[in-house]
mmCIF file of the protein (N, C-alpha, C, O) and its ligand, coordinates in Angstrom:
data_MODEL
# 
_entry.id   MODEL 
# 
loop_
_entity.id 
_entity.type 
_entity.pdbx_number_of_molecules 
1 polymer     1 
2 non-polymer 1 
# 
_entity_poly.entity_id                      1 
_entity_poly.type                           'polypeptide(L)' 
_entity_poly.nstd_linkage                   no 
_entity_poly.nstd_monomer                   no 
_entity_poly.pdbx_seq_one_letter_code       MARGEFLTVKCGECGNEQVVFSKPAQAVECIVCDTEIAESTGGTARFNAKVLSAVE 
_entity_poly.pdbx_seq_one_letter_code_can   MARGEFLTVKCGECGNEQVVFSKPAQAVECIVCDTEIAESTGGTARFNAKVLSAVE 
_entity_poly.pdbx_strand_id                 A 
# 
loop_
_entity_poly_seq.entity_id 
_entity_poly_seq.num 
_entity_poly_seq.mon_id 
_entity_poly_seq.hetero 
1 1  MET n 
1 2  ALA n 
1 3  ARG n 
1 4  GLY n 
1 5  GLU n 
1 6  PHE n 
1 7  LEU n 
1 8  THR n 
1 9  VAL n 
1 10 LYS n 
1 11 CYS n 
1 12 GLY n 
1 13 GLU n 
1 14 CYS n 
1 15 GLY n 
1 16 ASN n 
1 17 GLU n 
1 18 GLN n 
1 19 VAL n 
1 20 VAL n 
1 21 PHE n 
1 22 SER n 
1 23 LYS n 
1 24 PRO n 
1 25 ALA n 
1 26 GLN n 
1 27 ALA n 
1 28 VAL n 
1 29 GLU n 
1 30 CYS n 
1 31 ILE n 
1 32 VAL n 
1 33 CYS n 
1 34 ASP n 
1 35 THR n 
1 36 GLU n 
1 37 ILE n 
1 38 ALA n 
1 39 GLU n 
1 40 SER n 
1 41 THR n 
1 42 GLY n 
1 43 GLY n 
1 44 THR n 
1 45 ALA n 
1 46 ARG n 
1 47 PHE n 
1 48 ASN n 
1 49 ALA n 
1 50 LYS n 
1 51 VAL n 
1 52 LEU n 
1 53 SER n 
1 54 ALA n 
1 55 VAL n 
1 56 GLU n 
# 
loop_
_struct_asym.id 
_struct_asym.entity_id 
A 1 
B 2 
# 
loop_
_chem_comp.id 
_chem_comp.type 
_chem_comp.mon_nstd_flag 
ALA 'L-peptide linking' y 
ARG 'L-peptide linking' y 
ASN 'L-peptide linking' y 
ASP 'L-peptide linking' y 
CYS 'L-peptide linking' y 
GLN 'L-peptide linking' y 
GLU 'L-peptide linking' y 
GLY 'peptide linking'   y 
ILE 'L-peptide linking' y 
LEU 'L-peptide linking' y 
LYS 'L-peptide linking' y 
MET 'L-peptide linking' y 
PHE 'L-peptide linking' y 
PRO 'L-peptide linking' y 
SER 'L-peptide linking' y 
THR 'L-peptide linking' y 
VAL 'L-peptide linking' y 
ZN  non-polymer         . 
# 
_pdbx_entity_nonpoly.entity_id   2 
_pdbx_entity_nonpoly.name        ? 
_pdbx_entity_nonpoly.comp_id     ZN 
# 
_pdbx_nonpoly_scheme.asym_id         B 
_pdbx_nonpoly_scheme.entity_id       2 
_pdbx_nonpoly_scheme.mon_id          ZN 
_pdbx_nonpoly_scheme.ndb_seq_num     1 
_pdbx_nonpoly_scheme.pdb_seq_num     101 
_pdbx_nonpoly_scheme.auth_seq_num    101 
_pdbx_nonpoly_scheme.pdb_mon_id      ZN 
_pdbx_nonpoly_scheme.auth_mon_id     ZN 
_pdbx_nonpoly_scheme.pdb_strand_id   A 
_pdbx_nonpoly_scheme.pdb_ins_code    . 
# 
loop_
_atom_site.group_PDB 
_atom_site.id 
_atom_site.type_symbol 
_atom_site.label_atom_id 
_atom_site.label_alt_id 
_atom_site.label_comp_id 
_atom_site.label_asym_id 
_atom_site.label_entity_id 
_atom_site.label_seq_id 
_atom_site.pdbx_PDB_ins_code 
_atom_site.Cartn_x 
_atom_site.Cartn_y 
_atom_site.Cartn_z 
_atom_site.occupancy 
_atom_site.B_iso_or_equiv 
_atom_site.pdbx_formal_charge 
_atom_site.auth_seq_id 
_atom_site.auth_comp_id 
_atom_site.auth_asym_id 
_atom_site.auth_atom_id 
_atom_site.pdbx_PDB_model_num 
ATOM   1   N  N  . MET A 1 1  ? 21.633 93.806 19.347 1.00 0.00 ? 1   MET A N  1 
ATOM   2   C  CA . MET A 1 1  ? 21.460 92.817 18.249 1.00 0.00 ? 1   MET A CA 1 
ATOM   3   C  C  . MET A 1 1  ? 20.850 93.848 17.055 1.00 0.00 ? 1   MET A C  1 
ATOM   4   O  O  . MET A 1 1  ? 19.741 93.652 16.558 1.00 0.00 ? 1   MET A O  1 
ATOM   5   N  N  . ALA A 1 2  ? 21.649 94.874 16.698 1.00 0.00 ? 2   ALA A N  1 
ATOM   6   C  CA . ALA A 1 2  ? 21.227 95.622 15.569 1.00 0.00 ? 2   ALA A CA 1 
ATOM   7   C  C  . ALA A 1 2  ? 21.145 95.054 14.232 1.00 0.00 ? 2   ALA A C  1 
ATOM   8   O  O  . ALA A 1 2  ? 20.425 95.605 13.399 1.00 0.00 ? 2   ALA A O  1 
ATOM   9   N  N  . ARG A 1 3  ? 21.811 94.005 13.939 1.00 0.00 ? 3   ARG A N  1 
ATOM   10  C  CA . ARG A 1 3  ? 21.813 93.189 12.708 1.00 0.00 ? 3   ARG A CA 1 
ATOM   11  C  C  . ARG A 1 3  ? 20.837 92.046 12.743 1.00 0.00 ? 3   ARG A C  1 
ATOM   12  O  O  . ARG A 1 3  ? 20.784 91.266 11.792 1.00 0.00 ? 3   ARG A O  1 
ATOM   13  N  N  . GLY A 1 4  ? 20.056 91.911 13.807 1.00 0.00 ? 4   GLY A N  1 
ATOM   14  C  CA . GLY A 1 4  ? 19.208 90.787 13.881 1.00 0.00 ? 4   GLY A CA 1 
ATOM   15  C  C  . GLY A 1 4  ? 19.920 89.364 14.249 1.00 0.00 ? 4   GLY A C  1 
ATOM   16  O  O  . GLY A 1 4  ? 21.131 89.153 14.319 1.00 0.00 ? 4   GLY A O  1 
ATOM   17  N  N  . GLU A 1 5  ? 19.004 88.576 14.434 1.00 0.00 ? 5   GLU A N  1 
ATOM   18  C  CA . GLU A 1 5  ? 19.554 87.221 14.988 1.00 0.00 ? 5   GLU A CA 1 
ATOM   19  C  C  . GLU A 1 5  ? 18.517 86.212 14.460 1.00 0.00 ? 5   GLU A C  1 
ATOM   20  O  O  . GLU A 1 5  ? 17.468 86.525 13.897 1.00 0.00 ? 5   GLU A O  1 
ATOM   21  N  N  . PHE A 1 6  ? 18.929 85.002 14.706 1.00 0.00 ? 6   PHE A N  1 
ATOM   22  C  CA . PHE A 1 6  ? 18.189 84.022 14.147 1.00 0.00 ? 6   PHE A CA 1 
ATOM   23  C  C  . PHE A 1 6  ? 17.540 83.128 15.477 1.00 0.00 ? 6   PHE A C  1 
ATOM   24  O  O  . PHE A 1 6  ? 18.215 82.608 16.365 1.00 0.00 ? 6   PHE A O  1 
ATOM   25  N  N  . LEU A 1 7  ? 16.129 83.103 15.365 1.00 0.00 ? 7   LEU A N  1 
ATOM   26  C  CA . LEU A 1 7  ? 15.495 82.689 16.545 1.00 0.00 ? 7   LEU A CA 1 
ATOM   27  C  C  . LEU A 1 7  ? 14.746 81.430 16.022 1.00 0.00 ? 7   LEU A C  1 
ATOM   28  O  O  . LEU A 1 7  ? 14.285 81.304 14.887 1.00 0.00 ? 7   LEU A O  1 
ATOM   29  N  N  . THR A 1 8  ? 14.699 80.532 17.015 1.00 0.00 ? 8   THR A N  1 
ATOM   30  C  CA . THR A 1 8  ? 13.809 79.114 16.850 1.00 0.00 ? 8   THR A CA 1 
ATOM   31  C  C  . THR A 1 8  ? 12.282 79.589 17.566 1.00 0.00 ? 8   THR A C  1 
ATOM   32  O  O  . THR A 1 8  ? 12.059 79.947 18.722 1.00 0.00 ? 8   THR A O  1 
ATOM   33  N  N  . VAL A 1 9  ? 11.427 79.452 16.503 1.00 0.00 ? 9   VAL A N  1 
ATOM   34  C  CA . VAL A 1 9  ? 10.012 79.697 17.140 1.00 0.00 ? 9   VAL A CA 1 
ATOM   35  C  C  . VAL A 1 9  ? 9.098  78.430 16.916 1.00 0.00 ? 9   VAL A C  1 
ATOM   36  O  O  . VAL A 1 9  ? 9.443  77.511 16.173 1.00 0.00 ? 9   VAL A O  1 
ATOM   37  N  N  . LYS A 1 10 ? 8.161  78.443 17.463 1.00 0.00 ? 10  LYS A N  1 
ATOM   38  C  CA . LYS A 1 10 ? 7.138  77.321 17.507 1.00 0.00 ? 10  LYS A CA 1 
ATOM   39  C  C  . LYS A 1 10 ? 5.862  77.828 16.989 1.00 0.00 ? 10  LYS A C  1 
ATOM   40  O  O  . LYS A 1 10 ? 5.224  78.665 17.628 1.00 0.00 ? 10  LYS A O  1 
ATOM   41  N  N  . CYS A 1 11 ? 5.494  77.407 15.967 1.00 0.00 ? 11  CYS A N  1 
ATOM   42  C  CA . CYS A 1 11 ? 4.013  77.683 15.354 1.00 0.00 ? 11  CYS A CA 1 
ATOM   43  C  C  . CYS A 1 11 ? 2.936  77.397 16.354 1.00 0.00 ? 11  CYS A C  1 
ATOM   44  O  O  . CYS A 1 11 ? 2.864  76.302 16.913 1.00 0.00 ? 11  CYS A O  1 
ATOM   45  N  N  . GLY A 1 12 ? 2.106  78.368 16.579 1.00 0.00 ? 12  GLY A N  1 
ATOM   46  C  CA . GLY A 1 12 ? 0.853  78.202 17.464 1.00 0.00 ? 12  GLY A CA 1 
ATOM   47  C  C  . GLY A 1 12 ? -0.242 77.366 16.899 1.00 0.00 ? 12  GLY A C  1 
ATOM   48  O  O  . GLY A 1 12 ? -1.177 76.951 17.584 1.00 0.00 ? 12  GLY A O  1 
ATOM   49  N  N  . GLU A 1 13 ? -0.107 77.150 15.722 1.00 0.00 ? 13  GLU A N  1 
ATOM   50  C  CA . GLU A 1 13 ? -1.042 76.408 14.936 1.00 0.00 ? 13  GLU A CA 1 
ATOM   51  C  C  . GLU A 1 13 ? -0.819 74.966 15.078 1.00 0.00 ? 13  GLU A C  1 
ATOM   52  O  O  . GLU A 1 13 ? -1.724 74.291 15.568 1.00 0.00 ? 13  GLU A O  1 
ATOM   53  N  N  . CYS A 1 14 ? 0.420  74.339 14.659 1.00 0.00 ? 14  CYS A N  1 
ATOM   54  C  CA . CYS A 1 14 ? 0.602  73.004 14.453 1.00 0.00 ? 14  CYS A CA 1 
ATOM   55  C  C  . CYS A 1 14 ? 1.860  72.747 15.406 1.00 0.00 ? 14  CYS A C  1 
ATOM   56  O  O  . CYS A 1 14 ? 2.123  71.569 15.650 1.00 0.00 ? 14  CYS A O  1 
ATOM   57  N  N  . GLY A 1 15 ? 2.634  73.715 15.948 1.00 0.00 ? 15  GLY A N  1 
ATOM   58  C  CA . GLY A 1 15 ? 3.701  73.210 16.895 1.00 0.00 ? 15  GLY A CA 1 
ATOM   59  C  C  . GLY A 1 15 ? 5.117  73.018 16.313 1.00 0.00 ? 15  GLY A C  1 
ATOM   60  O  O  . GLY A 1 15 ? 6.124  72.791 16.984 1.00 0.00 ? 15  GLY A O  1 
ATOM   61  N  N  . ASN A 1 16 ? 5.057  73.134 15.042 1.00 0.00 ? 16  ASN A N  1 
ATOM   62  C  CA . ASN A 1 16 ? 6.118  73.338 14.079 1.00 0.00 ? 16  ASN A CA 1 
ATOM   63  C  C  . ASN A 1 16 ? 7.339  74.102 14.722 1.00 0.00 ? 16  ASN A C  1 
ATOM   64  O  O  . ASN A 1 16 ? 7.055  75.217 15.159 1.00 0.00 ? 16  ASN A O  1 
ATOM   65  N  N  . GLU A 1 17 ? 8.587  73.714 14.849 1.00 0.00 ? 17  GLU A N  1 
ATOM   66  C  CA . GLU A 1 17 ? 9.536  74.548 15.263 1.00 0.00 ? 17  GLU A CA 1 
ATOM   67  C  C  . GLU A 1 17 ? 10.404 74.759 13.900 1.00 0.00 ? 17  GLU A C  1 
ATOM   68  O  O  . GLU A 1 17 ? 10.762 73.833 13.172 1.00 0.00 ? 17  GLU A O  1 
ATOM   69  N  N  . GLN A 1 18 ? 10.667 76.066 13.695 1.00 0.00 ? 18  GLN A N  1 
ATOM   70  C  CA . GLN A 1 18 ? 11.435 76.404 12.807 1.00 0.00 ? 18  GLN A CA 1 
ATOM   71  C  C  . GLN A 1 18 ? 12.303 77.561 12.985 1.00 0.00 ? 18  GLN A C  1 
ATOM   72  O  O  . GLN A 1 18 ? 11.961 78.404 13.814 1.00 0.00 ? 18  GLN A O  1 
ATOM   73  N  N  . VAL A 1 19 ? 13.501 77.736 12.246 1.00 0.00 ? 19  VAL A N  1 
ATOM   74  C  CA . VAL A 1 19 ? 14.389 79.058 12.482 1.00 0.00 ? 19  VAL A CA 1 
ATOM   75  C  C  . VAL A 1 19 ? 13.958 80.174 11.586 1.00 0.00 ? 19  VAL A C  1 
ATOM   76  O  O  . VAL A 1 19 ? 13.699 80.060 10.388 1.00 0.00 ? 19  VAL A O  1 
ATOM   77  N  N  . VAL A 1 20 ? 13.913 81.191 12.253 1.00 0.00 ? 20  VAL A N  1 
ATOM   78  C  CA . VAL A 1 20 ? 13.382 82.494 11.595 1.00 0.00 ? 20  VAL A CA 1 
ATOM   79  C  C  . VAL A 1 20 ? 14.359 83.717 12.063 1.00 0.00 ? 20  VAL A C  1 
ATOM   80  O  O  . VAL A 1 20 ? 14.727 83.969 13.210 1.00 0.00 ? 20  VAL A O  1 
ATOM   81  N  N  . PHE A 1 21 ? 14.681 84.420 10.823 1.00 0.00 ? 21  PHE A N  1 
ATOM   82  C  CA . PHE A 1 21 ? 15.461 85.607 11.009 1.00 0.00 ? 21  PHE A CA 1 
ATOM   83  C  C  . PHE A 1 21 ? 14.641 86.400 11.960 1.00 0.00 ? 21  PHE A C  1 
ATOM   84  O  O  . PHE A 1 21 ? 13.431 86.174 11.951 1.00 0.00 ? 21  PHE A O  1 
ATOM   85  N  N  . SER A 1 22 ? 15.104 87.288 12.772 1.00 0.00 ? 22  SER A N  1 
ATOM   86  C  CA . SER A 1 22 ? 14.350 88.469 13.758 1.00 0.00 ? 22  SER A CA 1 
ATOM   87  C  C  . SER A 1 22 ? 14.014 89.574 12.999 1.00 0.00 ? 22  SER A C  1 
ATOM   88  O  O  . SER A 1 22 ? 13.086 90.263 13.425 1.00 0.00 ? 22  SER A O  1 
ATOM   89  N  N  . LYS A 1 23 ? 14.621 89.936 11.854 1.00 0.00 ? 23  LYS A N  1 
ATOM   90  C  CA . LYS A 1 23 ? 14.338 91.120 11.027 1.00 0.00 ? 23  LYS A CA 1 
ATOM   91  C  C  . LYS A 1 23 ? 14.235 90.788 9.741  1.00 0.00 ? 23  LYS A C  1 
ATOM   92  O  O  . LYS A 1 23 ? 15.119 91.082 8.936  1.00 0.00 ? 23  LYS A O  1 
ATOM   93  N  N  . PRO A 1 24 ? 13.023 90.066 9.374  1.00 0.00 ? 24  PRO A N  1 
ATOM   94  C  CA . PRO A 1 24 ? 13.019 89.496 8.003  1.00 0.00 ? 24  PRO A CA 1 
ATOM   95  C  C  . PRO A 1 24 ? 12.264 90.628 7.209  1.00 0.00 ? 24  PRO A C  1 
ATOM   96  O  O  . PRO A 1 24 ? 11.369 91.375 7.607  1.00 0.00 ? 24  PRO A O  1 
ATOM   97  N  N  . ALA A 1 25 ? 12.973 90.535 5.766  1.00 0.00 ? 25  ALA A N  1 
ATOM   98  C  CA . ALA A 1 25 ? 12.376 91.404 4.872  1.00 0.00 ? 25  ALA A CA 1 
ATOM   99  C  C  . ALA A 1 25 ? 11.080 91.460 4.347  1.00 0.00 ? 25  ALA A C  1 
ATOM   100 O  O  . ALA A 1 25 ? 10.580 92.440 3.795  1.00 0.00 ? 25  ALA A O  1 
ATOM   101 N  N  . GLN A 1 26 ? 10.461 90.176 4.576  1.00 0.00 ? 26  GLN A N  1 
ATOM   102 C  CA . GLN A 1 26 ? 9.224  89.783 4.211  1.00 0.00 ? 26  GLN A CA 1 
ATOM   103 C  C  . GLN A 1 26 ? 8.514  88.752 5.297  1.00 0.00 ? 26  GLN A C  1 
ATOM   104 O  O  . GLN A 1 26 ? 9.160  88.137 6.146  1.00 0.00 ? 26  GLN A O  1 
ATOM   105 N  N  . ALA A 1 27 ? 7.175  88.669 5.142  1.00 0.00 ? 27  ALA A N  1 
ATOM   106 C  CA . ALA A 1 27 ? 6.539  88.008 6.102  1.00 0.00 ? 27  ALA A CA 1 
ATOM   107 C  C  . ALA A 1 27 ? 7.062  86.564 6.110  1.00 0.00 ? 27  ALA A C  1 
ATOM   108 O  O  . ALA A 1 27 ? 7.383  86.149 4.996  1.00 0.00 ? 27  ALA A O  1 
ATOM   109 N  N  . VAL A 1 28 ? 7.207  85.752 7.091  1.00 0.00 ? 28  VAL A N  1 
ATOM   110 C  CA . VAL A 1 28 ? 7.663  84.241 7.126  1.00 0.00 ? 28  VAL A CA 1 
ATOM   111 C  C  . VAL A 1 28 ? 6.463  83.361 7.415  1.00 0.00 ? 28  VAL A C  1 
ATOM   112 O  O  . VAL A 1 28 ? 5.689  83.641 8.331  1.00 0.00 ? 28  VAL A O  1 
ATOM   113 N  N  . GLU A 1 29 ? 6.319  82.403 6.715  1.00 0.00 ? 29  GLU A N  1 
ATOM   114 C  CA . GLU A 1 29 ? 5.055  81.324 6.875  1.00 0.00 ? 29  GLU A CA 1 
ATOM   115 C  C  . GLU A 1 29 ? 5.679  79.902 7.566  1.00 0.00 ? 29  GLU A C  1 
ATOM   116 O  O  . GLU A 1 29 ? 6.771  79.394 7.313  1.00 0.00 ? 29  GLU A O  1 
ATOM   117 N  N  . CYS A 1 30 ? 4.824  79.502 8.355  1.00 0.00 ? 30  CYS A N  1 
ATOM   118 C  CA . CYS A 1 30 ? 5.429  78.339 8.843  1.00 0.00 ? 30  CYS A CA 1 
ATOM   119 C  C  . CYS A 1 30 ? 5.257  77.225 7.590  1.00 0.00 ? 30  CYS A C  1 
ATOM   120 O  O  . CYS A 1 30 ? 4.299  77.078 6.831  1.00 0.00 ? 30  CYS A O  1 
ATOM   121 N  N  . ILE A 1 31 ? 6.567  76.477 7.653  1.00 0.00 ? 31  ILE A N  1 
ATOM   122 C  CA . ILE A 1 31 ? 6.490  75.571 6.511  1.00 0.00 ? 31  ILE A CA 1 
ATOM   123 C  C  . ILE A 1 31 ? 5.655  74.324 6.413  1.00 0.00 ? 31  ILE A C  1 
ATOM   124 O  O  . ILE A 1 31 ? 5.531  73.588 5.434  1.00 0.00 ? 31  ILE A O  1 
ATOM   125 N  N  . VAL A 1 32 ? 5.096  74.216 7.617  1.00 0.00 ? 32  VAL A N  1 
ATOM   126 C  CA . VAL A 1 32 ? 4.185  72.963 7.634  1.00 0.00 ? 32  VAL A CA 1 
ATOM   127 C  C  . VAL A 1 32 ? 2.609  73.404 7.436  1.00 0.00 ? 32  VAL A C  1 
ATOM   128 O  O  . VAL A 1 32 ? 1.909  72.715 6.693  1.00 0.00 ? 32  VAL A O  1 
ATOM   129 N  N  . CYS A 1 33 ? 2.145  74.363 7.992  1.00 0.00 ? 33  CYS A N  1 
ATOM   130 C  CA . CYS A 1 33 ? 0.512  74.791 7.706  1.00 0.00 ? 33  CYS A CA 1 
ATOM   131 C  C  . CYS A 1 33 ? 0.523  76.291 7.188  1.00 0.00 ? 33  CYS A C  1 
ATOM   132 O  O  . CYS A 1 33 ? -0.552 76.888 7.139  1.00 0.00 ? 33  CYS A O  1 
ATOM   133 N  N  . ASP A 1 34 ? 1.523  76.831 6.857  1.00 0.00 ? 34  ASP A N  1 
ATOM   134 C  CA . ASP A 1 34 ? 1.502  78.131 6.141  1.00 0.00 ? 34  ASP A CA 1 
ATOM   135 C  C  . ASP A 1 34 ? 0.832  79.352 6.944  1.00 0.00 ? 34  ASP A C  1 
ATOM   136 O  O  . ASP A 1 34 ? 0.415  80.376 6.402  1.00 0.00 ? 34  ASP A O  1 
ATOM   137 N  N  . THR A 1 35 ? 0.801  79.127 8.090  1.00 0.00 ? 35  THR A N  1 
ATOM   138 C  CA . THR A 1 35 ? 0.302  80.089 9.315  1.00 0.00 ? 35  THR A CA 1 
ATOM   139 C  C  . THR A 1 35 ? 1.405  81.314 9.037  1.00 0.00 ? 35  THR A C  1 
ATOM   140 O  O  . THR A 1 35 ? 2.597  81.026 8.936  1.00 0.00 ? 35  THR A O  1 
ATOM   141 N  N  . GLU A 1 36 ? 1.015  82.485 8.938  1.00 0.00 ? 36  GLU A N  1 
ATOM   142 C  CA . GLU A 1 36 ? 1.995  83.554 8.979  1.00 0.00 ? 36  GLU A CA 1 
ATOM   143 C  C  . GLU A 1 36 ? 2.572  83.686 10.644 1.00 0.00 ? 36  GLU A C  1 
ATOM   144 O  O  . GLU A 1 36 ? 1.948  84.123 11.611 1.00 0.00 ? 36  GLU A O  1 
ATOM   145 N  N  . ILE A 1 37 ? 3.883  83.183 10.595 1.00 0.00 ? 37  ILE A N  1 
ATOM   146 C  CA . ILE A 1 37 ? 4.523  83.289 11.910 1.00 0.00 ? 37  ILE A CA 1 
ATOM   147 C  C  . ILE A 1 37 ? 5.319  84.394 12.197 1.00 0.00 ? 37  ILE A C  1 
ATOM   148 O  O  . ILE A 1 37 ? 5.721  84.445 13.359 1.00 0.00 ? 37  ILE A O  1 
ATOM   149 N  N  . ALA A 1 38 ? 5.607  85.170 11.548 1.00 0.00 ? 38  ALA A N  1 
ATOM   150 C  CA . ALA A 1 38 ? 6.524  86.443 11.572 1.00 0.00 ? 38  ALA A CA 1 
ATOM   151 C  C  . ALA A 1 38 ? 6.016  87.460 10.504 1.00 0.00 ? 38  ALA A C  1 
ATOM   152 O  O  . ALA A 1 38 ? 5.751  87.187 9.333  1.00 0.00 ? 38  ALA A O  1 
ATOM   153 N  N  . GLU A 1 39 ? 5.917  88.776 11.152 1.00 0.00 ? 39  GLU A N  1 
ATOM   154 C  CA . GLU A 1 39 ? 5.031  89.750 10.224 1.00 0.00 ? 39  GLU A CA 1 
ATOM   155 C  C  . GLU A 1 39 ? 6.446  90.661 10.013 1.00 0.00 ? 39  GLU A C  1 
ATOM   156 O  O  . GLU A 1 39 ? 7.188  90.844 10.978 1.00 0.00 ? 39  GLU A O  1 
ATOM   157 N  N  . SER A 1 40 ? 6.707  91.122 8.909  1.00 0.00 ? 40  SER A N  1 
ATOM   158 C  CA . SER A 1 40 ? 7.741  91.983 8.721  1.00 0.00 ? 40  SER A CA 1 
ATOM   159 C  C  . SER A 1 40 ? 7.327  93.644 9.205  1.00 0.00 ? 40  SER A C  1 
ATOM   160 O  O  . SER A 1 40 ? 6.237  94.125 8.896  1.00 0.00 ? 40  SER A O  1 
ATOM   161 N  N  . THR A 1 41 ? 8.024  94.163 9.740  1.00 0.00 ? 41  THR A N  1 
ATOM   162 C  CA . THR A 1 41 ? 8.018  95.344 10.249 1.00 0.00 ? 41  THR A CA 1 
ATOM   163 C  C  . THR A 1 41 ? 8.969  96.516 9.840  1.00 0.00 ? 41  THR A C  1 
ATOM   164 O  O  . THR A 1 41 ? 8.774  97.698 10.124 1.00 0.00 ? 41  THR A O  1 
ATOM   165 N  N  . GLY A 1 42 ? 9.995  96.033 9.152  1.00 0.00 ? 42  GLY A N  1 
ATOM   166 C  CA . GLY A 1 42 ? 11.264 96.952 8.776  1.00 0.00 ? 42  GLY A CA 1 
ATOM   167 C  C  . GLY A 1 42 ? 12.143 96.792 9.874  1.00 0.00 ? 42  GLY A C  1 
ATOM   168 O  O  . GLY A 1 42 ? 13.342 96.984 9.673  1.00 0.00 ? 42  GLY A O  1 
ATOM   169 N  N  . GLY A 1 43 ? 11.761 96.483 10.965 1.00 0.00 ? 43  GLY A N  1 
ATOM   170 C  CA . GLY A 1 43 ? 12.595 96.195 11.997 1.00 0.00 ? 43  GLY A CA 1 
ATOM   171 C  C  . GLY A 1 43 ? 12.511 94.658 12.655 1.00 0.00 ? 43  GLY A C  1 
ATOM   172 O  O  . GLY A 1 43 ? 12.381 93.680 11.919 1.00 0.00 ? 43  GLY A O  1 
ATOM   173 N  N  . THR A 1 44 ? 12.593 94.543 14.046 1.00 0.00 ? 44  THR A N  1 
ATOM   174 C  CA . THR A 1 44 ? 12.176 93.278 14.501 1.00 0.00 ? 44  THR A CA 1 
ATOM   175 C  C  . THR A 1 44 ? 10.864 92.897 14.098 1.00 0.00 ? 44  THR A C  1 
ATOM   176 O  O  . THR A 1 44 ? 9.962  93.733 14.046 1.00 0.00 ? 44  THR A O  1 
ATOM   177 N  N  . ALA A 1 45 ? 10.660 91.499 13.762 1.00 0.00 ? 45  ALA A N  1 
ATOM   178 C  CA . ALA A 1 45 ? 9.502  91.062 13.304 1.00 0.00 ? 45  ALA A CA 1 
ATOM   179 C  C  . ALA A 1 45 ? 8.435  91.064 14.411 1.00 0.00 ? 45  ALA A C  1 
ATOM   180 O  O  . ALA A 1 45 ? 8.753  91.006 15.599 1.00 0.00 ? 45  ALA A O  1 
ATOM   181 N  N  . ARG A 1 46 ? 7.057  91.140 13.957 1.00 0.00 ? 46  ARG A N  1 
ATOM   182 C  CA . ARG A 1 46 ? 6.087  90.782 15.138 1.00 0.00 ? 46  ARG A CA 1 
ATOM   183 C  C  . ARG A 1 46 ? 5.620  89.541 14.936 1.00 0.00 ? 46  ARG A C  1 
ATOM   184 O  O  . ARG A 1 46 ? 4.968  89.236 13.938 1.00 0.00 ? 46  ARG A O  1 
ATOM   185 N  N  . PHE A 1 47 ? 5.962  88.626 16.002 1.00 0.00 ? 47  PHE A N  1 
ATOM   186 C  CA . PHE A 1 47 ? 5.986  87.126 15.958 1.00 0.00 ? 47  PHE A CA 1 
ATOM   187 C  C  . PHE A 1 47 ? 4.491  86.682 16.280 1.00 0.00 ? 47  PHE A C  1 
ATOM   188 O  O  . PHE A 1 47 ? 3.860  87.134 17.236 1.00 0.00 ? 47  PHE A O  1 
ATOM   189 N  N  . ASN A 1 48 ? 4.108  85.961 15.583 1.00 0.00 ? 48  ASN A N  1 
ATOM   190 C  CA . ASN A 1 48 ? 2.456  85.262 15.855 1.00 0.00 ? 48  ASN A CA 1 
ATOM   191 C  C  . ASN A 1 48 ? 2.910  83.567 16.292 1.00 0.00 ? 48  ASN A C  1 
ATOM   192 O  O  . ASN A 1 48 ? 2.125  82.622 16.221 1.00 0.00 ? 48  ASN A O  1 
ATOM   193 N  N  . ALA A 1 49 ? 4.028  83.494 16.644 1.00 0.00 ? 49  ALA A N  1 
ATOM   194 C  CA . ALA A 1 49 ? 4.567  82.136 17.230 1.00 0.00 ? 49  ALA A CA 1 
ATOM   195 C  C  . ALA A 1 49 ? 5.385  82.351 18.482 1.00 0.00 ? 49  ALA A C  1 
ATOM   196 O  O  . ALA A 1 49 ? 5.955  83.402 18.779 1.00 0.00 ? 49  ALA A O  1 
ATOM   197 N  N  . LYS A 1 50 ? 5.375  81.298 19.137 1.00 0.00 ? 50  LYS A N  1 
ATOM   198 C  CA . LYS A 1 50 ? 6.213  81.552 20.404 1.00 0.00 ? 50  LYS A CA 1 
ATOM   199 C  C  . LYS A 1 50 ? 7.883  81.415 20.149 1.00 0.00 ? 50  LYS A C  1 
ATOM   200 O  O  . LYS A 1 50 ? 8.442  80.450 19.628 1.00 0.00 ? 50  LYS A O  1 
ATOM   201 N  N  . VAL A 1 51 ? 8.431  82.475 20.589 1.00 0.00 ? 51  VAL A N  1 
ATOM   202 C  CA . VAL A 1 51 ? 9.949  82.346 20.446 1.00 0.00 ? 51  VAL A CA 1 
ATOM   203 C  C  . VAL A 1 51 ? 10.490 81.564 21.458 1.00 0.00 ? 51  VAL A C  1 
ATOM   204 O  O  . VAL A 1 51 ? 10.238 81.870 22.624 1.00 0.00 ? 51  VAL A O  1 
ATOM   205 N  N  . LEU A 1 52 ? 11.167 80.640 21.217 1.00 0.00 ? 52  LEU A N  1 
ATOM   206 C  CA . LEU A 1 52 ? 11.747 79.574 22.023 1.00 0.00 ? 52  LEU A CA 1 
ATOM   207 C  C  . LEU A 1 52 ? 13.406 79.946 22.534 1.00 0.00 ? 52  LEU A C  1 
ATOM   208 O  O  . LEU A 1 52 ? 13.863 79.872 23.675 1.00 0.00 ? 52  LEU A O  1 
ATOM   209 N  N  . SER A 1 53 ? 14.006 80.307 21.441 1.00 0.00 ? 53  SER A N  1 
ATOM   210 C  CA . SER A 1 53 ? 15.589 80.570 21.736 1.00 0.00 ? 53  SER A CA 1 
ATOM   211 C  C  . SER A 1 53 ? 16.079 81.315 20.553 1.00 0.00 ? 53  SER A C  1 
ATOM   212 O  O  . SER A 1 53 ? 15.518 81.365 19.458 1.00 0.00 ? 53  SER A O  1 
ATOM   213 N  N  . ALA A 1 54 ? 17.310 81.952 20.931 1.00 0.00 ? 54  ALA A N  1 
ATOM   214 C  CA . ALA A 1 54 ? 18.181 82.414 19.673 1.00 0.00 ? 54  ALA A CA 1 
ATOM   215 C  C  . ALA A 1 54 ? 18.888 81.359 19.412 1.00 0.00 ? 54  ALA A C  1 
ATOM   216 O  O  . ALA A 1 54 ? 19.212 80.530 20.263 1.00 0.00 ? 54  ALA A O  1 
ATOM   217 N  N  . VAL A 1 55 ? 19.184 81.311 18.195 1.00 0.00 ? 55  VAL A N  1 
ATOM   218 C  CA . VAL A 1 55 ? 20.229 80.310 17.719 1.00 0.00 ? 55  VAL A CA 1 
ATOM   219 C  C  . VAL A 1 55 ? 21.705 80.874 17.724 1.00 0.00 ? 55  VAL A C  1 
ATOM   220 O  O  . VAL A 1 55 ? 22.064 81.938 17.218 1.00 0.00 ? 55  VAL A O  1 
ATOM   221 N  N  . GLU A 1 56 ? 22.402 80.061 18.318 1.00 0.00 ? 56  GLU A N  1 
ATOM   222 C  CA . GLU A 1 56 ? 24.037 80.528 18.416 1.00 0.00 ? 56  GLU A CA 1 
ATOM   223 C  C  . GLU A 1 56 ? 24.645 80.514 17.181 1.00 0.00 ? 56  GLU A C  1 
ATOM   224 O  O  . GLU A 1 56 ? 25.830 80.827 17.073 1.00 0.00 ? 56  GLU A O  1 
HETATM 225 ZN ZN . ZN  B 2 .  ? 2.363  75.712 11.425 1.00 0.00 2 101 ZN  A ZN 1 
# 
């Protein structure tokens, strides 16, 4: 998965599920509660949310 993939993650704060790129260029926030759910690292993100599945 050198190019990254899309993942469904579940926010630990509010339970919202949203699709996040696995290698985001910048931090990704929950669209519901603004919690930072994926931290940009330059590679695969550090997730602060539960990763549920990869999106096909
Ligand atoms: Zn949330």
